[in-house]
C-alpha positions as CSV (number, residue, x, y, z in Angstrom):
1,M,35.2,-48.5,-18.8
2,D,32.1,-46.7,-17.3
3,K,28.9,-47.9,-19.1
4,G,28.1,-45.8,-22.3
5,A,31.9,-45.1,-22.7
6,V,31.8,-47.6,-26.0
7,D,28.7,-48.0,-27.8
8,F,27.5,-51.2,-27.9
9,V,24.7,-50.4,-30.6
10,K,22.0,-52.5,-28.4
11,E,24.2,-55.7,-28.0
12,S,24.4,-58.3,-24.9
13,F,26.5,-60.5,-22.9
14,V,26.5,-64.2,-22.8
15,V,27.9,-65.3,-19.1
16,K,31.0,-67.3,-19.2
17,K,31.5,-67.6,-15.2
18,S,29.8,-65.9,-12.4
19,L,32.9,-65.1,-9.7
20,N,30.7,-63.6,-7.3
21,N,27.6,-62.1,-6.8
22,N,29.0,-58.8,-8.3
23,V,31.6,-59.7,-11.1
24,L,30.5,-62.0,-14.2
25,I,33.3,-63.0,-17.0
26,V,31.1,-62.6,-19.8
27,D,31.5,-62.8,-24.1
28,H,31.0,-60.0,-26.3
29,Q,31.0,-60.4,-29.8
30,K,32.8,-57.2,-30.6
31,Y,35.1,-57.3,-27.4
32,G,35.3,-60.9,-26.8
33,E,36.1,-61.6,-23.1
34,V,35.3,-58.9,-20.8
35,V,34.7,-58.5,-17.1
36,L,31.1,-56.6,-15.7
37,I,30.9,-55.6,-12.3
38,G,27.7,-54.5,-10.8
39,K,25.7,-54.7,-7.4
40,G,24.1,-58.4,-7.5
41,I,25.0,-58.8,-11.1
42,G,26.5,-62.6,-10.8
43,F,23.6,-63.5,-8.5
44,G,21.6,-66.9,-9.8
45,K,23.4,-66.4,-13.4
46,N,24.9,-69.6,-14.9
47,Q,26.8,-70.3,-18.2
48,G,25.2,-68.8,-21.4
49,D,22.7,-66.5,-19.8
50,I,22.2,-63.4,-21.6
51,I,22.9,-60.1,-19.8
52,E,21.7,-56.8,-21.3
53,E,24.2,-53.7,-21.2
54,Q,21.7,-51.7,-19.1
55,S,22.4,-54.2,-16.2
56,Y,26.1,-53.5,-15.1
57,D,27.9,-50.6,-13.5
58,K,31.3,-51.2,-14.7
59,M,33.0,-53.0,-17.8
60,F,36.3,-53.4,-18.8
61,V,38.2,-55.7,-21.5
62,L,41.9,-57.1,-20.6
63,K,43.2,-57.7,-24.1
64,N,46.3,-59.2,-22.6
65,Q,45.4,-63.3,-22.0
66,K,47.9,-63.4,-19.0
67,E,46.2,-60.6,-17.2
68,Q,42.7,-62.1,-17.7
69,E,44.0,-65.2,-16.2
70,Q,45.5,-63.7,-13.2
71,Y,42.8,-61.5,-12.7
72,K,40.2,-64.4,-12.8
73,M,42.5,-66.0,-10.5
74,L,42.7,-62.9,-8.2
75,L,39.0,-62.4,-8.1
76,T,38.1,-66.5,-7.1
77,D,40.9,-65.9,-4.2
78,T,39.5,-62.3,-2.8
79,D,36.8,-62.3,-0.1
80,S,33.7,-60.7,-1.7
81,E,33.4,-58.3,0.7
82,M,37.4,-57.1,0.1
83,L,36.4,-57.1,-3.8
84,E,33.4,-54.7,-3.5
85,A,35.1,-52.1,-1.4
86,V,38.3,-52.0,-4.0
87,Q,35.9,-51.7,-7.1
88,D,34.0,-48.8,-5.0
89,V,37.7,-47.1,-4.6
90,I,38.6,-47.7,-8.2
91,S,35.2,-46.2,-9.5
92,Y,36.0,-43.1,-6.8
93,I,39.7,-42.9,-8.5
94,S,37.9,-42.8,-11.8
95,D,35.7,-40.2,-10.7
96,Q,38.1,-38.0,-9.6
97,V,40.4,-38.3,-12.2
98,E,38.1,-37.8,-15.1
99,Q,40.4,-39.2,-17.6
100,P,40.3,-43.1,-18.6
101,L,42.4,-45.3,-16.5
102,N,44.8,-47.8,-17.9
103,E,42.4,-51.2,-16.6
104,H,45.9,-52.8,-15.3
105,I,44.6,-51.2,-12.1
106,H,42.0,-53.4,-11.5
107,I,44.8,-56.0,-11.7
108,A,47.3,-54.1,-9.5
109,L,45.3,-52.6,-6.8
110,T,43.1,-55.4,-6.0
111,D,46.5,-57.5,-5.8
112,H,48.1,-54.7,-3.4
113,I,45.1,-54.1,-1.4
114,T,45.0,-57.9,-0.6
115,F,48.5,-58.1,0.6
116,A,48.2,-55.0,2.3
117,L,45.2,-56.8,4.4
118,K,47.0,-59.9,5.1
119,R,50.0,-58.0,6.1
120,L,47.7,-56.2,8.7
121,Q,46.1,-59.4,9.9
122,Q,49.4,-61.1,10.6
123,G,50.5,-57.7,12.7
124,M,53.1,-56.7,9.9
125,D,53.9,-53.0,8.9
126,L,55.9,-52.8,5.6
127,K,57.7,-49.7,5.8
128,N,57.8,-47.2,2.7
129,P,61.3,-45.9,2.4
130,F,59.9,-43.5,-0.2
131,L,56.9,-41.8,1.0
132,I,57.9,-38.3,1.2
133,E,59.4,-38.2,-2.2
134,T,56.1,-39.9,-3.5
135,K,53.6,-37.4,-1.5
136,S,56.6,-34.5,-3.2
137,L,56.1,-36.2,-6.6
138,Y,52.8,-36.7,-6.9
139,P,50.8,-34.6,-4.6
140,F,47.6,-35.0,-6.7
141,E,48.0,-39.1,-6.5
142,Y,49.2,-38.8,-2.6
143,N,45.8,-36.8,-1.7
144,L,43.7,-39.2,-3.6
145,A,45.2,-42.1,-2.1
146,N,44.8,-40.5,0.8
147,D,41.0,-40.3,0.7
148,V,41.2,-44.2,-0.8
149,V,43.2,-45.4,2.4
150,E,40.3,-43.4,4.3
151,L,37.5,-45.3,2.5
152,L,39.1,-48.6,3.0
153,N,39.6,-48.2,6.4
154,E,35.7,-47.3,6.6
155,K,34.8,-49.9,4.5
156,L,36.4,-52.9,5.6
157,S,36.6,-51.7,9.6
158,V,40.5,-51.6,9.3
159,R,43.3,-49.3,10.2
160,L,45.7,-49.2,7.3
161,P,49.3,-48.0,8.0
162,E,50.5,-44.2,6.6
163,G,53.0,-46.0,4.4
164,E,49.8,-47.5,2.1
165,V,49.0,-44.0,0.9
166,G,52.3,-43.9,-0.6
167,F,52.1,-47.4,-2.3
168,I,48.5,-46.6,-3.9
169,A,49.5,-43.1,-5.0
170,L,52.3,-45.0,-6.9
171,H,49.5,-47.4,-8.4
172,I,47.3,-44.1,-8.8
173,H,50.0,-42.4,-11.2
174,S,51.0,-45.5,-13.2
175,S,47.4,-46.2,-14.3
176,I,47.1,-42.2,-15.4
177,S,50.4,-42.1,-16.7
178,N,50.4,-45.6,-18.5
179,K,53.8,-46.2,-17.1
180,S,54.5,-49.4,-15.4
181,L,54.9,-49.2,-11.7
182,S,58.7,-49.9,-12.2
183,E,59.1,-46.9,-14.3
184,V,57.2,-44.7,-11.7
185,N,59.2,-46.7,-8.7
186,Q,62.4,-45.7,-10.5
187,Y,61.5,-42.1,-10.1
188,S,61.0,-42.1,-6.0
189,Q,64.4,-44.6,-5.9
190,L,66.6,-42.3,-7.9
191,I,65.5,-38.9,-5.8
192,S,66.0,-40.7,-2.8
193,Q,69.3,-41.8,-3.8
194,L,70.0,-38.2,-5.1
195,T,68.9,-36.8,-1.7
196,E,71.9,-39.1,0.1
197,V,74.2,-37.7,-2.4
198,I,73.5,-34.0,-1.7
199,E,73.5,-34.8,2.4
200,D,77.0,-36.5,1.7
201,S,78.4,-34.2,-0.7
202,L,77.3,-30.9,1.2
203,K,77.5,-32.6,5.0
204,I,73.9,-31.9,5.4
205,T,70.8,-33.4,6.9
206,V,68.4,-32.7,4.1
207,D,64.9,-31.1,5.6
208,R,62.3,-33.3,4.1
209,D,59.4,-31.2,4.6
210,S,60.8,-27.7,3.5
211,V,59.5,-25.9,0.9
212,N,62.9,-25.9,-0.5
213,Y,63.5,-29.6,-1.0
214,L,60.2,-29.7,-2.3
215,R,61.2,-27.1,-5.1
216,L,64.2,-29.8,-5.7
217,I,62.6,-32.5,-6.1
218,R,59.8,-31.5,-8.4
219,H,62.9,-29.9,-10.7
220,I,64.3,-33.2,-10.6
221,R,61.3,-35.1,-11.4
222,Y,61.0,-32.6,-14.7
223,T,64.8,-33.0,-15.3
224,I,64.2,-37.1,-15.5
225,E,60.7,-35.9,-17.8
226,R,63.4,-34.5,-20.3
227,V,65.8,-36.6,-20.3
228,N,63.6,-39.4,-20.8
229,S,62.0,-37.5,-23.8
230,G,65.6,-36.2,-25.2
231,E,64.2,-32.4,-24.4
232,T,67.1,-30.1,-24.5
233,V,67.3,-26.8,-22.2
234,S,69.2,-23.9,-23.0
235,E,72.7,-22.9,-21.1
236,P,72.8,-19.9,-19.7
237,E,77.1,-19.6,-19.7
238,K,77.4,-16.3,-17.9
239,L,75.5,-18.0,-14.8
240,L,77.0,-21.2,-15.4
241,F,80.6,-19.3,-14.7
242,L,79.1,-17.3,-11.9
243,L,77.5,-20.2,-9.8
244,K,81.0,-22.5,-10.4
245,K,83.0,-19.6,-9.3
246,E,81.0,-18.6,-6.2
247,Y,78.9,-21.9,-5.1
248,P,81.7,-24.5,-5.9
249,L,80.7,-27.2,-3.4
250,C,77.0,-26.8,-4.8
251,Y,78.4,-26.6,-8.4
252,N,80.5,-30.1,-7.4
253,T,77.4,-31.8,-6.0
254,S,75.3,-30.9,-8.7
255,W,77.6,-32.8,-10.9
256,K,77.6,-35.6,-8.9
257,M,74.0,-35.8,-9.0
258,I,74.0,-35.4,-12.9
259,K,76.6,-38.4,-13.4
260,V,74.2,-40.6,-10.9
261,M,71.2,-39.6,-12.9
262,Q,72.9,-40.6,-16.3
263,R,74.2,-44.2,-15.1
264,A,70.4,-44.5,-13.6
265,L,68.8,-43.2,-16.6
266,N,71.2,-44.7,-18.9
267,K,71.0,-41.4,-21.1
268,P,73.4,-38.3,-21.2
269,V,72.0,-35.2,-18.9
270,Y,73.1,-31.8,-20.6
271,E,75.3,-29.6,-19.0
272,A,72.7,-26.7,-18.2
273,E,70.9,-28.9,-15.7
274,A,74.1,-28.1,-13.3
275,V,72.9,-24.4,-13.2
276,Y,69.4,-25.0,-11.9
277,L,70.6,-27.9,-9.8
278,T,73.3,-25.5,-8.1
279,M,70.5,-23.1,-7.4
280,H,68.5,-25.6,-5.9
281,L,71.4,-26.8,-3.6
282,Y,72.6,-22.9,-2.6
283,R,68.6,-22.6,-1.4
284,L,68.2,-25.5,0.6
285,T,72.0,-24.9,2.1
286,N,71.1,-21.4,2.9
287,K,67.7,-21.3,4.1
């Protein structure tokens, strides 16, 4: 959280451990153990030293004991230059989003970028199979992640592969939405699976850059969110009958997709969704 986000009423911090020149683990009488980040804040600091609240740039509280230990281990094992770069891009993300981020991003993104750079040094390029789906599902997060990759490339003199934009976009969305990364990943994986159903059933190759595909993906995203929240949609019976009669292949494909969604989400998907999916599928097959 940014300085000023919490009213400390002129309270100070007691140093527990200096992890590097820019990061301290400190005790606060109200919030317990917290992490302070600031340029040179850890230089020459020893256990028991007092830190005034004005001297730090960022502070966050890791309430979960396991996360505290995980982050401390990460900081100890992470190169200070890289750690500073990651902290800078998290600050950049926070400024662009203009809302509180889930503080788990400090752990998740530090861990991910550390691993990505190790792979890069070893000459490995981990492909991102859901890059197009991620870009279509989360355009704001994707554009922000693209900026983050450019910043990291500049700060660390590296060239991260394009797939990293997609991975970082998912971390950003996870932090904004307060959803776990596995839940966020589920959307991309499910949409990829549904696209395979479309191609197999309609005997087509979907143009994943087309406007109609992007519209379909966004519709599926909102369908998933409606299903998860239990929201119902009205069922246009006359249109349902017409589509079933005029476009039976698209209609049958829409039901195959609904069954896949029901299995993946373990929740019922309302019949009305078949109408909207059928219309999207018709657009896909009639460019």
